[in-house]
N, C-alpha and C positions, 0 to 999 in steps of 0.2 A: 829767582834764586833759588826758590823753596823745593823745583823740579831739579835743578841742579845738585840737590843732595840726596835725590830718592834715587836707590841703587838701578844702574842701569839694566835696562831689557824687562821693563815691570812695570804695571802698571796700578798707579794708585787714584783714590777717588779726589777731587777738587782741593785746593788749599781753602778756599772758603767752607765746605762742608768738614772739613778736617778741623777750623778754626769753630766750627758749632758745634761738634762734637768737641773739642777741649773743653770750650765755654761753660756745658753741663758739668765735666767731668772739675773743673777747678770750684766752680757753684760748692758742690758736695765735699769737697774740700775747705772752700771758705768756712763751713757751715762748720766742720771737725775744727776748723784752727782755733773757730772761737769757742767751741766747747772745751778746748783742751787751754785755751786760754783761762777761761774761766776759772776751771780747776786748780791752776797756777796760782791762778792772782787769789781765789776764795778758799782754797784748800780742797783737801777728801770731802770736807762736809756735805760739797753742794754735788756728791755721788751718791748710790743708793750703798757707800762701805760705811761700816760701826765698826764696835769692838767685837762683834761677832763674825761679820765678814770682812778679812785684810784683805780676802783675797774677791774679785767680783768676774764683771764682765771684760775689763783690760786681761786680767791672766787669762780668763777662758780662751780670748782672741788670742792671745801673745801664745800660750801651748798651742792650739787649733794650729795657726800660721807656722808656729816651728814644725811640727809634724808636718804639715802638708810642703815644706820647705824641703821634705827629704827626697822629693822626687828629683831635685836637681843631683844630691850624692848617691842618689842610687842609680839613678840613668846615667850618670857620667862614671860610676863602679861598673858598670856593664858595658859602657862603650867604650872606654879606654883600658881597663882592667881585664875584664873577661874576653873584652872583643868583639861583642857586638856590634859591628859595621854597619849593620841596619840601623840601627838606633841615631844613627850620626845626622838623619834629616830631622830628628826632633833634639838633639843636645842642644842647641842654641835656646831652643826656645825654654828646656828645660832648666838653663842658668837663668835666664830672664827671671822667670819665676821664681828661683830660689832665691834670687837677689831681691825680690821682690818682698818675699818671706820672712827675709831676717832682717831687712833693714828697718822694714815694716812693723815688725817685733821690737827692734828697738828702741824706735817712735815711741811704741805706744807704752814702753817701760819707762818713757820718760813721765809720764804721768802719772803711771803706778806708783814709785817712789816717791812723790809728794814733793821733793827736794831736789830735782835734776841737777841745782847746782851741784850737790855732793855724790854726783852717780860715778865720780872717780875715786871715792872710798873704797868702793869693792876690790880696786886694781891696787890702792896703795897699803890698805888696810884691811887684807882679806881675812876673813874668818876660817880660818885653815881646818875648821873641825865642822863646815857646813856645807853640804854639797852643793848650791848654789855659787859657791867659788868656783867652783870646777863648771859649773854651768856657763857663768857668764864668761868666764876665760874661753872657752870651747867656741859658745855662740860666737863672741869680740872676733876669733882668732880664722872662724869659718866663714865669717863676715868678710872679711879681707880677702880670703880663700875666693869666694863666690865674686869679689870687686874684681880678684885678678884674671879669674876666670871670665870675666863680662868684659874687660878689657881690652881682648884681640877683636870681640864683635863691635864695639865701639869704634876702633881704629880702622875697622874695614868699612868704614863709611865711604861714601862715592868721592869726595874730596879732602879726607883725612888720608886717606891708599895713598892720595898721589903724594903724598911728603913719606923721602926714601925714608929716613928716621923711621916714619910710626911705621911704613911697612914691612921695614927690616924686623923691627922689633915686635909688631903683630905676629909675623912669620915664625922667628922663632919662641915665641910664647906658646902657640898654636902644637911644636916639635915637642917641649915637655911637659903637655897639658895634661897625663899619664903622672905627673908627680904630683899635680895641685888634687886632681881625681882621688888618689889614694889619700892625700893627706886630709883631703875633705871628709872621706869615706869614716878614720879613722876618728876625725873631729865629732861629726855628727855623732859616730855609734855612743860614743862616751857621755855627750852632753844630754841626747833622743834617753837614754839611760838614768841619766842623774836625774832628770824631771821627773821621772817615774819612781826610780830609789828614794828622793826626796820626798814620796808619797807615803810610801811604803814601809817605812820607819818610823811614819807619826803612830805611837802604841798608843797613844793618846785619843787617836779619833778610830774607832772600831772598823768604820767605813774603811777605810783606805789602808789601815794594815795589812800587811800581807809576810809570811814568813821567811824566812831566808833560803836562798839556793846560791849554794856556797859561800862567798861574801857580799853578796847584796842579795836585797828583797827582790821577790821573783817580780814584783812592778817594774823592775828595771829592763829586764827582759821583755815584759809587754808591752811597754811604752817605744821598744825599739821596733818590734813586731810589729804596731800597728802603726807607726810612723811610715816606713818603708811599703806597709799595706796599702794608702791612702796617699801618700805624695807623690808616685806615679800616675795617681787617678786624675789628680788636679791639673797633672801638666797633659792627659790625655783632652780631658774635659777644657783646658784653656786652647789647645789646638784645635777641636772642633768646635770651638765658638769662633774662632777666628777665622776658620775656613765659612762658617755659613755667615759671618758677618760680610766677610768678602766675595762669599759664592766664588771660591777658587780651592784649586785641591794643592795644597802646600805641603804637603805630608806623603811618601806614599802610603797605600794602606797596609803593608806589610810590615810598616815600623809600629804603626799605631796597633796592629791586630798582636805584634811581638809584645811590647809591652804593656797589652790589656791581657794577654794570656800569662804573663810574668807576673802581673798586680792581682791575678786571680789565685795564684798559687801560692802567692803569700799571704792576700786576705782571706784562703781557706787553713792553712798553718794557723794565722792568727785568730781566725772564730776555734780554731779548736785550743789553741791554749787557753783562749779566752772563757771557754765555757766550763774548762778544767778547774781553770782558776776562780770561775763563781760558784762551782760546786765546792770545789775544797775550801773556800771560803766560808759558805753558807753552811757545812754543817760540821766542820772542825776548828777554823780558826776564829770565828767570830762566837760559837757556843762556850768555846773553851774561854773567851774572855767574858763570858756573861751575858751576852748579845743574841735575841734570836734574829732572825734572816728580817721577821716582818717588821718588827721596830726597824731597820733601814729604807725602807720605801713609805713614805706619810705622804699624804697630799698637800702641795700639790706634787711632788717629789715620787711617784706611784710607781707600781712595777713597769707602767707606761715607757718609762724611760730605758730599762732592761730589756723589755721586749724590743722598743726601737733601735738599741743600740746593736744588741745581737742580730735577731731576726732582720728586722726592717731592712737595717743601712747595713749588716754583715753576710748572712749568710746568702740572702737574695741577690746582692750585686757580684757574690763568688760565684754563685749558678751561674748567670751572665757574664761573667768574664770568660768561665771555662768554657761555656758552651759556643762551638765556633759560629756557627749560623747566629746566635742571640748577638753577640761581641760582631759580626759583619753588618748586624743592621744600625746604623747611625742612630735611631732614636735610643734603641736598647742599650747600646752604648754609654749614651748621656745619660740614661736614667740612673745607669749602675755608680759611674763615675760620681753622681749626684749624692746620690745616697753614701757611697764611700767616702765621702766627703763628709757628708754628714754626721756619717758616725764618727767620724773622730773628735768633731764639735762637741756632740752627746757626750763621749768619752769624757773627755779633757773639763766636760761642764760640770758630769757628776763626780768628780773627782775634785774640783776645786771649789762650787756652790754648794753640791748636796751634802757635799762632805761636811762643809762648816755648818749647814742649818740643823741637821741632829741633834738632840741634844746628848750631853754625853757624863750629866751627872743629873742626880736624883731632883733636884732642883730646876734643873734645864727645863726648858720646851722647844717646841719645834720654831725655828726663826725663817723667815721669808725673806728674801733678797731681791728687790725691785729697783734694775738700774735705771738711773733720771736721763735725761737727754743728752745730758754733758758728758754723758759714758758712752752712749747711743753714735751720737757724731763723731766721736772721732774713732771709735771703731766702723762704722761706716765709709769717712772718709779714708781707711786702711785700703778698703777695697777700691773707692776712688783713685786711690794712690795707684794701687796694681794695675786698674785701667789707663792709667796715663803712662807709666814706665813700657807696657806693652805694647801701646798703641806707638809710643814715639819710636820706641826699636822697631815697629813692623813696618813705619814709614820709611825711616831713614837707615834702617842697617839689614844689612842680608841675614834676617833670622833663621829664614828657609832655606837652606842652598840649592834645593830643587827644583824651586817656586818657578825659574824659568823653562824649567825644562819641563814642568808640568802645564804650564801656562804660556805656550807660544804666542806670540803677539806676531799677528798677521802685516 
């Protein structure tokens, strides 16, 4: 039965080995479900969140995966709108990764809001003065767009494609995919930016506050730039991991090299504006608010975080991406992708946790946030959830359209 679901003309591991792999994944997910259940049952007091830290590991992970999910909209934009047909080798996986990131982010939000049964309030009773209202609407709409983009791939399953209605529906969805790619680009641009704008308008938090650029604080544009500079790196990383695990060539090197090169230019641009932002913030914005640069970096949230974000996880991977010989090396390319993805996690961490840890009043002191296992478990389960969707998609769906061509069966 399992073999009848596998795409025709390709090889997969035995069903027994696949079940053992799924057992490991479900064990991690089960641990995460247990942690999440305890949070919903006993409340946020079993987490490291308190009056100082309304945001913590959940929001850090949420913002990071949303940024990394930008690989879907940007790769779709390059493929369908700009017309980079070489990326059709990798666009299906980009959609799968984007779907994982956005649906996973919404699952994490169920724990963060504390009372998920009231989650619909944000739609029915929206606060029109809050940037988060626009964010929740755009994220929800873009999740729907990603689901629509994922649907044709699901319907191309070997057995489902035999149903004439499914085949016809899938084919017609492919024909109008440019519409969804453009819609996704529009939605993702604004909610990525509004997440940054949310921090930029926090004038009571000098670490996050930024001055205006047109009608938005420039963190709006920094968050957009960081998302499109890191999202494609995750897509490349997942592609390289699947190829390494399966020991197959699933995507032409030209497609990976093109996406890596584009990522390098985007990351270099982001690093440029990030460095300018840091300089202006340290020499003008913060002093005008009566705060010195050194006050923002206190142990354990020291200058090492800024160095790690800009130099280690920004400049170094940008150089690798932009150097032809370096990005042609699999090990260096993987290192660059890992560093790029780590950089976005650090960025979201400092805006979320370090921002709240620093004292803002004379009687305040530096606070330290330590997440509990009930926070780590659902966060790691999010990664396992991604591994589950990628595994099922690779085994049963034609995620890589050139797999048969690149790996002919004798």
